[in-house]
N, C-alpha and C positions, 0 to 999 in steps of 0.2 A: 504493500500500500504506500502511496505517496502522501505527503503532507496536504497538498491541495485537494486530494480525494476527500479529506475531512469536510471541506466546504461543500463540495459537490453533493456529498451524502446528506449533510444537514439541510442544504437548499432544497433537495428533493423531498425530505421528510417534513420540513417546517418552513415552507416558502414565505409565509406571512408573519413569521415570528421575528421580533427584533433581535438582530445578531450583535450589533455594536452601536454604542452611543458615545458621543464625544464632541466637545467644542460646539455644542448647540445643534448637532446633527444626529441623525440615526439612520441605520440601514436595516431592512429586513434581510433574512437570508437570501430570498429571491433577488432583491436589489443588489446585495453584495456580490452574489454570483455573477450577475449581469455586468456590474462595473469591473469586476476582476477579469472577465473575459474580454471586455473592450480594451482595458489597459494592456492585457497580455498580447493582444493582436497589435496594438501600437508598438509595444516593445519588440515584437517580432519584426515589424516593418523597419525599425531603426537598427536592426542587426543583432539583437540579443538572441543568442543560440544556446545550445546545451552547455551547461557549466559556466556560461558567461556571468560575471558578477555585476550586480546592479545595486547601487547604494540607495538607501532610504534615509533622507536627512529631514525628518519631520518630528514635531512633538507628538504626544499622544492624541491622535485624532483619527477619525474614521478613514481618511485617505491613507494613513500609514498602514492600517490593517488591510485595506484593499491592495496597496502596493506590494506588501509581503506575499500575499497569495497570488497576485498577478505575475510577479517575477517567477514564482514556481510554476505557474500555469504556462508561462512562456518557455519553460525548460531551463531557466537560469537559476542562479543562487543569490539570495538576498543578503545584503550587508547593512544592517540597521545601525546608524551612527547617531550618537546622542546629540540632540539639537543644541546643547550647551557647549559642544566642542568648539574650541577656538580654531581660527583659520589654519594655523600651522599643523595642528593635530589632524584636522580634516584633510588637508592636502597630503599628509603622510599616509593616512589610511586609504584614501582614494588611489594613491600611487601604489601602495603596498599590495592591495588586493587586485589592482589592475581593472578598476571599474570600467565597464563598457558604457553605462548610462547611470543617471541619477534621477531620483524622484525627490523633489524638494519644495519648500515654500517660496512664495514670491517675495521680492524686495528684501532678500537676505544678503546683507553686506558680507557676512562671514563666508558665504558660498562664493561670492565674487572674488574675495581676497584669496581664498583657497585655489580657485580655478586660475588665478593669475600666476601661480607657481606650480600648478599640477602639470605633469608631463602630458603631452598629447596622447590621445587614446580614448578619451571620453567622446562618444559619438552622438550623445543626445542628453538633454536635460528636460525632464517633464516637470512643469511648474504648476503647483496647486494654488488656487485661491485668487487668481487674477489673470488678465490677458497679457502674456509676455511680450506681445507686440508693442505694448506701451513702455517697455523698458529698453535700455541699451543692451546690446548683445552681451551674453556671458563670454568671457575671454580666457584663453589659455596661451602659453608661449608656443612658438613654432618648434618644430622638431630639431632645427639646427642648433648644435651646441654653441652656447655663448651668445646667441641672439635673443633679443627681447621683443621681437615683433609679435603681433597678435593675430590670432585666427578665431573666428567665431565658433562657438559650440551651438549646433542646431537646438532651438528651444521649441517645446511643444506645450500647449495648454492642456492640463489634465481635464478641465471641464469641456473645452471646445473640441479638442482633437480626438479625445476618446470617443466622443459621441458619433464620430464618423464610422466607427467599426461595429461589427456585428456583436451581439451579446451571446452568441453561441460559443462553446468552448473551441479553442484551436486544437489542432491535432497534437496529442501528447508526444513528447520526445524524450521523457526521462524514465529511468528505472530507479528502484529504491536504493541502489548503491551509489547513485550520482550525488555530486555535491549539491547541497540544498542551502547552506548558510555558512557565513563566516561571522563569528561574534568576537569582537575585540574585548579583551580583558580590561578591567577598570584601571589597571596600572597601580594597584595598591602596593605592590612590591617592586615597581620599576616600570620599564618600557611596556606599553600595551602590545599584546600578541594576538594575532588573528587565530581563533579556534575554529577549525573546519569540521562541519557536520554533514553527513550524508542524510538522505531522507529517512533511512531506517533508524538512524540514531535518534532523531527527533520523534518519530512515531513510537519507538520503544519507550522513551522517557514519558511521553504523554499518556500512554496506556498504563504505565506503572503508577504515575502520580495520581491520575484520576481514580485508579483502583483503590488506593488506600485512603484518599480523601472522600470517596463515595460520591463523586460528582454525578449529577443528573441533569436532564434537559431543563428542569425548573430552576436551576441555579442562576443567580444574577451576581456576577463577580465584579467587585470594584477594584480597578487597577490604577494605583497612583505611582507605580514604578515605571521607569522608562522602558520602552520596548527594545532598547539597545542592550538591556541587562537581561540575561537568560531567565531570571526569575520573573521579570515583567513580560518578556516575550512568550513564555510558556503559559501565562494566563490567557493570552489570545489563542494559542494553539489548542490548549486544553478545553477552553470554552467552545470553540468551533467543533472540536472533536465530539463533545457531548451534546451539542445543540443548545447550549445555554446562551445567556446574554452577558456581554462584557460592557461595563461602564468605564470609560477612560477619563481620568483626570490628569492634567499635565504636571501636577506637583502635589506634594503633601504639606507644603509649608503654610497653607491656609486651612487649618483644621476644621473650621466651621463649614467650609465647602464640602469637606468629607462627610460631616454629619448631615448636611442638607442632601447630598447625593444618596446616602444610605437610606434616609427616610423617604425621599422622593421615588426611588426605584425599588424599594424594599429589598435591599442588597442582602444576599445570603452568605457570601464568602468574601473575606478581606485578607489578602496577602500583605505582609509588611516587613519592615526591617526595624532594628532597635531604635533608630533615630525617629522614625515615624511614630512608633508606639510611645516614645518618650514625650513627643509633642502632644499626642492625644491625652496622655496622663496628666499633663499640665492644665488641661481645660477645666474651667469652673462653670457652675450654673448650667450644667447639661440637663436637659429634660430627662427624667427617669424613663428608662425603657427605649431611648432613642436608637439603641443598637439591638433591640430585641428581635429584629428580623434576621440577624446574622446567626447562621448555624455553625460556621467554622471560621477560625482565624489561624493563619499560618505565619510563622516567623522563620526567615532564612537570611542568607547574605552575611550575617554575623550572629554570634551567640547572644541571646537575650539574657540579661542577668536574672537569675532565679528570683531575686527579690521583687522583680516587676510582675511576675506571673500572678501573684495574689491580687494585685491592683487591676490587672487585665481581666481577671475573672469577675471583679465587681463591675467593670465597665461593660464587658460582653457577657452578661449574666446567663444567656441562653445558648452560648456558643461553645463548641469544642475547640480547644486550643492545641495546635500542633507545633511542637518545636522541631525544626528540621535542620539538616546540614547538607550543603552541596557545594560544588565548585563549578566554575564555568565549563571546564573540560568534560563534565558529564552531567551537568544540570543539577541532579539531585542524587544523594547517596543514602540518606537515612531519615527516619521520622520517629518521633516518640508518640505512641498512642496516647491520646488525651487522658485516658483513665490511669496512666502511669505518672502523670505530671506531679501529683501530690507526693508520691514516694520518691521520684527521681527528678527533681526540678533542674538539676545541672546536666542531665543526660540529653543527647540528641537521638536517642533511641537505637533501633536496629536497622539493618539494611532494608531498602524498599523491595518490592517484588521484582523478580527477573533480573537479579544481579548477584554477584558474589563479592565479598569484601574480606579483608584480613588486616592484621596489624603486624608489621615485621620490623626486625632490627636492621642495623646498617648493612648487614650481609644478606638481607632478604629472607631471614629465617623467622617464622611465626613466633610471637612472644606470648606468654601466658597471661591469665587474668591479673589485673593490677599493674602489669608492666607497661611502660611507655614505648611506643614505636610509631613508625610512619604508616598511615592508613593507605591501603592500596585497594583498587576496585577493578572489576572486569564485568563486561556486559555489553549488550548492543547499544546502550545509550552513551558509551564512551566515545569521545571525539575520534576523528580519523587522524588528526595531528595538528600541528601549528603551521599556519600558512607561511611559506617561504622560510621556515626555520627548521631544517632537518636535524640539526644537532640538538636543539631544544626538544624536538619530538622524540628523538632517540633516548634522551634522558628521562622523559616522562612516561613513555610507553615502552615497557620492558618485557622480554619474553616470559612466558609462563610454562606450564607443563608440556604443552605441545608446540611444535614449530610455528603454527599459525596464530597462536594465542598471544595476546598482549594484555598486561596489567597496567592500569594508570597509577602512577606514584603521585599522590596528591601534594606532597610537601607539607602535610599537616600531621602533627603529632597527636596521638590519641592513646587512651587506655580503655580497657574493657573490663566490666565486672564479672563476677562468677556466673551471672545469668545472661551474659552476652550483650548488655547494654553499653553503648559507646559514650565516652566523655572526651570532649575536645580539650586538649592541653595547650597547644600553641602552634603557630607556624614555626617551622624549623628555624627560620631566620629571626624569630621574635624571642626565643628563649634567652633569659637573662642569666648570666653566670657571675655569681657573687660569692666570695669567700670559698670558691671551689664547689659551691652548690648550684644546682639549676633551679631557676624560679620560673614558674608559668605565669605570664602576665594575666591570663584569664582568671586564675585563682584569686589574685590580688584584686582585680577589677570587680569580681563578683562580691567580694567582701566589702569593698568600698561602696558598691551600689546598694548595700543594705541600709546605709544611712539615708533617712527619708528625704533629705534635701538635695540628694545627688541625682542629677538628670543623666549624665554620661561621664565616663572616665576612660582614659587610655593610659596604660602602664607600659613604660619602656625602660631600657637600661641606659644609665648615664655613666660615662667613664669615671673611674676612680683610681688614683695612682697606687693605692694599697690593696683595695678589695677587687680590683679588676673592673667591676661594674657595681653600681648601687641601683636600687629600685627608685624610679621616678614616676609619680602619678600626676597626670594632668586632669583636673576635675572641672566639670561644668555643673554648677549648682543652681538652685532656684533663685530667681531675682530676689534681692533683699534678704537672703538667708543669712543668719548669724554664724553659719558653719565656719570654723576656723581650720587652719592647717593642722594645728595641734589636735583638734577633734578627730581629724582623719587618721593621724598617726596613732593616737591612743586607741581608737577603735580597731585598727589593724593589729596593734600590739596585743590586744586582748584575744584575738582570734587566730593569729598567724605566728609561725616561728620567727625568731628575731631577724634572720637574714632575708625574710620576705617582706618585712615592714618597710614602707617607703622612707627613704632618707631625704627625698626632695618631694614636696607637694606644691603644685602650682595651680592657681585658679584661672580659668579662661571663660570667655563668653561662648566659645564653641570650639569644636575640633575640626582639623582639616580633613576633608572627606573626598572620596572619589565620586564620580557621577552617579554611581549606584548606591552611595550611602555608606560605603566602608571607610573606616578611619585610615588615613594615610600614615601608617606607623613608620614607613621609611622616611617620611618627611620629619616626623617627630624625633626619630633617631638621629637624623642628620643635624638637627638643631643642637643636640647634646654632644656631638662629636667634637674632639679637640680641633681647634683652628690653627693653621700656620700663621705666624705674625705677618702683617701686611708689609 
């Protein structure tokens, strides 16, 4: 099965049902299928063929959802790029993936700046929301090295030019082993990498995730996460797979818009990340029961402090709360059944259906319960590799028991209890070594988050000439909170071994984050690194 078959099947079963809502627009499944076919035919006309990459540079809106499925229907592979990406990053990703075309918004200065430095090869830009004839041509440099002359990129109107084409499906050109998507990592540990997925990778992930969440056609899922983030992207894929309705918001920084959307659309499912939930938990004067339509809440992207779960239960009083773990390279790995949340609030559960996982030492040997090692995963949902990075691919995808088998080495350290439940310890690069002991930042962060006035915290290692490293905590607290640095230290001293207690505490208004909401710990570590004199 191909990813775009999900849409064809749901359009046949539920043609008049609303498929996607966003930015003041909505499409039924029948309307979405027709728009997908028209855009797919336009993309075919401009030269998009099997395996050709097409970038999507749009915020969370219905046209982005249509573009993703249209690119697949045309036989190509979609590359969803975060709309907050700066021109330099956009130019890099367009060049790196070798995009043949781009679907983007109109009057976008970032796009113009990126195309001014992007190598020739882009054959078309499909612009949404206005008539591109009113704008100056989009420009790229010539092929000649060293020249700065300009050539125009052909521009098409999403609204006007798609209408010229038939709403019937074009002839299929893909099989399930073909490239379907490239998703760029958020860059929390360095340079963004393009993660390549075939159709069968995405189909496998959607089937497993919807199975344990129990998704049904009646579900209405609210997605505030960017579609460029695998967690956000799979809300669209899974919703179309099940025949549900997806409500798209462009951000979660305005929490009252979230509340309004939940109540207006009777939302049943809310995926989020810790920053999103921290914002919701700050809200006051909420109407009792405003989230009572919600039957499940999921957290992934980063671990949610166990202390926040009790408050989430009060907010989502009729919802089942799923704590999950995943990485871009395979979308999802594990989930904790909601009934286990009370007994194991720090766990991210066990592996999801149709995959195998293990925890191994530095020699690749399985470790026992309670021992820390690297989490490895195998299954059809695991990526094909990193785009244009064969050495990185070889390091991450390693041989298994059989010559054709590959295990994904996640780079994340875990331990497992006697019953097989998983506990995240740290990224391998995040481990703090102090006094010859290893400190898990996550353990310290969880303890600090037990303080009621703490919204977020990030723990990193700071250089120390005697101890090697000491623990540094960067804390975001509630506005006007009397919480002091000594309060944080004393709280940790009561609950943690001495070498785990922060020696440095710093209060900030916010933490540096990637576009997907992950804390940029590499940036925080660089701040603490010794500097050469100027």
